[in-house]
PLY file of the C-alpha trace (Angstrom):
ply
format ascii 1.0
element vertex 106
property float x
property float y
property float z
element edge 105
property int vertex1
property int vertex2
end_header
130.03 76.78 76.82
128.33 77.07 80.20
126.85 74.00 81.87
124.82 76.03 84.37
121.06 75.64 84.41
119.33 78.94 83.44
116.51 78.27 85.91
119.00 77.93 88.79
120.81 81.08 87.65
117.54 83.01 87.56
116.57 81.78 91.04
119.99 82.70 92.45
119.80 86.18 90.89
116.26 86.70 92.23
117.28 85.74 95.79
120.41 87.90 95.61
118.45 90.97 94.45
115.80 90.44 97.14
118.58 90.18 99.74
120.19 93.40 98.52
116.85 95.23 98.53
116.10 93.92 102.03
119.50 95.09 103.28
119.03 98.54 101.75
115.61 98.77 103.39
117.00 97.72 106.80
119.77 100.31 106.55
117.18 103.00 105.83
118.45 103.76 102.33
115.17 102.60 100.73
111.66 102.79 102.13
109.19 99.90 102.08
107.21 101.64 99.32
110.34 102.07 97.19
111.26 98.38 97.55
107.70 97.35 96.66
107.80 99.67 93.63
111.09 98.16 92.42
109.75 94.61 92.81
106.49 95.54 91.07
108.38 97.16 88.16
110.64 94.10 87.83
107.65 91.75 87.71
105.93 93.91 85.12
109.09 94.05 82.98
109.40 90.25 83.15
105.91 89.75 81.70
105.64 89.56 77.91
104.14 92.63 76.29
100.43 92.25 75.47
99.52 92.00 71.83
98.62 95.35 70.36
95.22 95.61 68.73
95.24 95.91 64.99
94.67 99.52 63.97
92.36 101.95 65.62
88.59 102.18 65.61
86.87 101.76 62.28
86.02 104.97 60.50
82.69 105.82 58.90
81.98 103.73 55.84
84.25 100.85 56.86
83.19 97.54 55.38
84.30 94.47 57.33
85.30 91.38 55.37
85.88 87.95 56.89
89.16 86.19 56.09
88.88 84.44 52.73
85.85 86.50 51.69
86.23 88.79 48.72
85.54 92.49 49.05
82.35 93.64 47.31
81.98 97.40 46.95
78.83 98.93 48.40
76.25 100.31 45.96
76.30 104.04 46.69
73.92 105.06 43.90
70.84 104.66 46.11
70.06 107.86 48.06
70.19 107.55 51.82
67.20 108.85 53.77
68.23 110.84 56.84
65.65 110.54 59.61
64.36 113.68 61.27
65.60 113.34 64.82
64.90 116.88 65.99
63.11 117.05 69.28
59.44 117.93 68.97
58.06 120.43 71.50
56.08 118.92 74.32
52.31 119.35 73.84
50.87 121.87 76.30
48.51 120.14 78.68
45.56 122.16 79.84
44.63 121.27 83.37
40.98 120.71 84.06
39.45 122.65 86.96
39.43 120.64 90.17
36.07 119.08 90.99
33.86 121.05 93.36
31.90 119.18 95.98
28.87 121.09 97.17
27.44 119.73 100.38
24.48 121.28 102.10
24.92 120.83 105.87
21.85 122.69 106.85
0 1
1 2
2 3
3 4
4 5
5 6
6 7
7 8
8 9
9 10
10 11
11 12
12 13
13 14
14 15
15 16
16 17
17 18
18 19
19 20
20 21
21 22
22 23
23 24
24 25
25 26
26 27
27 28
28 29
29 30
30 31
31 32
32 33
33 34
34 35
35 36
36 37
37 38
38 39
39 40
40 41
41 42
42 43
43 44
44 45
45 46
46 47
47 48
48 49
49 50
50 51
51 52
52 53
53 54
54 55
55 56
56 57
57 58
58 59
59 60
60 61
61 62
62 63
63 64
64 65
65 66
66 67
67 68
68 69
69 70
70 71
71 72
72 73
73 74
74 75
75 76
76 77
77 78
78 79
79 80
80 81
81 82
82 83
83 84
84 85
85 86
86 87
87 88
88 89
89 90
90 91
91 92
92 93
93 94
94 95
95 96
96 97
97 98
98 99
99 100
100 101
101 102
102 103
103 104
104 105
């Protein structure tokens, strides 16, 4: 049985890996972008995975029920009226003749 503290082990490992990455960067074996990418990937892997949403989007006709509420089927015997959503043609506007101003200057 180990008496080592896991937090101290994790800190030691983190510092050792950063030292190795820094040395590899100084020697020219890794670029700055590669080191940053490795550190970013390690941080992302250390984070817990986000909870996945339940199922996909609801399909047509889905009835939502609150927890504890019983499901009541929808009455489908009533006909459904479908609105007419077709675009109506624009009414043709007839332009009135421009006003004529008759001035007698004489």
